[in-house]
C-alpha positions in Angstrom: -1.6 -1.2 14.1 -2.6 -0.5 10.5 -5.4 2.0 10.0 -6.9 1.8 6.5 -8.6 4.9 5.0 -10.5 4.3 1.8 -11.9 7.2 -0.3 -13.4 7.2 -3.8 -14.8 9.7 -6.2 -17.9 7.5 -6.5 -19.7 5.7 -3.8 -18.2 2.3 -3.0 -20.4 -0.6 -2.0 -19.9 -1.8 1.5 -19.0 -5.3 0.1 -16.3 -3.7 -2.1 -15.0 -1.8 0.9 -14.8 -5.0 3.0 -12.9 -6.8 0.2 -10.3 -4.0 0.1 -10.0 -3.9 3.9 -9.7 -7.7 4.3 -7.0 -7.9 1.5 -5.0 -5.0 2.9 -5.2 -6.0 6.5 -2.7 -8.7 5.7 0.0 -6.0 5.5 -0.4 -5.3 9.3 2.2 -7.8 10.3 4.7 -6.2 7.9 4.2 -2.7 9.3 4.4 -3.6 13.0 8.1 -2.6 13.0 7.2 1.0 12.2 5.5 1.8 15.5 2.1 2.0 17.1 -0.1 3.3 14.3 0.5 3.3 10.5 -1.9 5.0 8.1 -2.7 3.5 4.7 -4.7 5.8 2.6 -6.3 4.4 -0.6 -8.0 6.6 -3.2 -10.0 4.9 -6.0 -11.4 6.5 -9.0 -13.1 5.0 -12.1 -11.6 6.1 -15.4 -12.8 5.5 -18.9 -10.3 5.2 -21.7 -10.5 4.3 -25.4 -8.0 1.5 -25.2 -9.1 -0.3 -22.0 -12.7 0.8 -21.4 -13.8 1.2 -17.9 -11.0 0.7 -15.3 -10.4 1.6 -11.7 -7.3 3.6 -10.8 -6.1 3.2 -7.3 -3.4 5.2 -5.5 -2.2 4.1 -2.1 0.0 5.9 0.4 1.5 4.2 3.4 2.6 6.8 5.9 5.6 5.5 7.8 8.5 7.2 9.6 11.0 8.5 7.0 9.8 8.3 3.4 6.2 7.3 2.7 5.5 4.4 0.5 3.3 5.1 -2.6 2.0 3.0 -5.4 -0.5 3.4 -8.2 -2.3 0.7 -10.1 -5.0 0.2 -12.7 -7.4 -2.8 -12.7 -10.8 -3.7 -14.1 -12.5 -4.9 -10.8 -12.3 -4.1 -7.1 -10.9 -7.6 -6.4 -8.0 -7.0 -8.9 -7.4 -3.6 -7.3 -7.2 -5.2 -3.8 -4.9 -8.0 -4.9 -2.5 -5.7 -6.9 -2.4 -3.1 -4.1 -1.6 -5.8 -1.6 1.2 -7.4 -3.7 2.8 -4.0 -4.7 2.7 -2.6 -1.2 4.1 -5.8 0.3 7.0 -5.8 -2.2 7.6 -2.1 -1.5 7.5 -2.5 2.3 10.0 -5.4 2.1 12.3 -3.4 -0.2 12.2 -0.5 2.3 13.0 -2.7 5.2 15.9 -4.3 3.4 17.3 -0.9 2.3 17.2 0.4 5.9 18.8 -2.8 7.3 21.6 -2.6 4.8 22.2 1.0 5.7 22.5 0.1 9.4 24.8 -2.8 8.6 27.1 -0.5 6.7 27.1 2.0 9.5 27.9 -0.6 12.2 30.8 -1.9 10.1 32.3 1.6 9.8 31.9 2.2 13.5 33.6 -1.1 14.4 36.7 -0.5 12.2 
């Protein structure tokens, strides 16, 4: 089960929180292999810069056995944040899975020699 924890330096509207939760809930089927409960913590903070104006910086940390998966993104709206986080985390979860599968395949080949 994926437990999503969202924090922000400023108050998020409940609609924005729902958008994030709904987009990130899709990752649940990918993290089932890690066990009973996996924590995804997301921290969002608004930042103003000269080049881009007002943007949202989001940092996500997926706590799984072994190494945690982290990603950070910048976007102009909460919908963009949700979409980019979902896509980046999905890619990183799949890369992590493939890395560990390759490791076990190599080990099993060495044992069977």
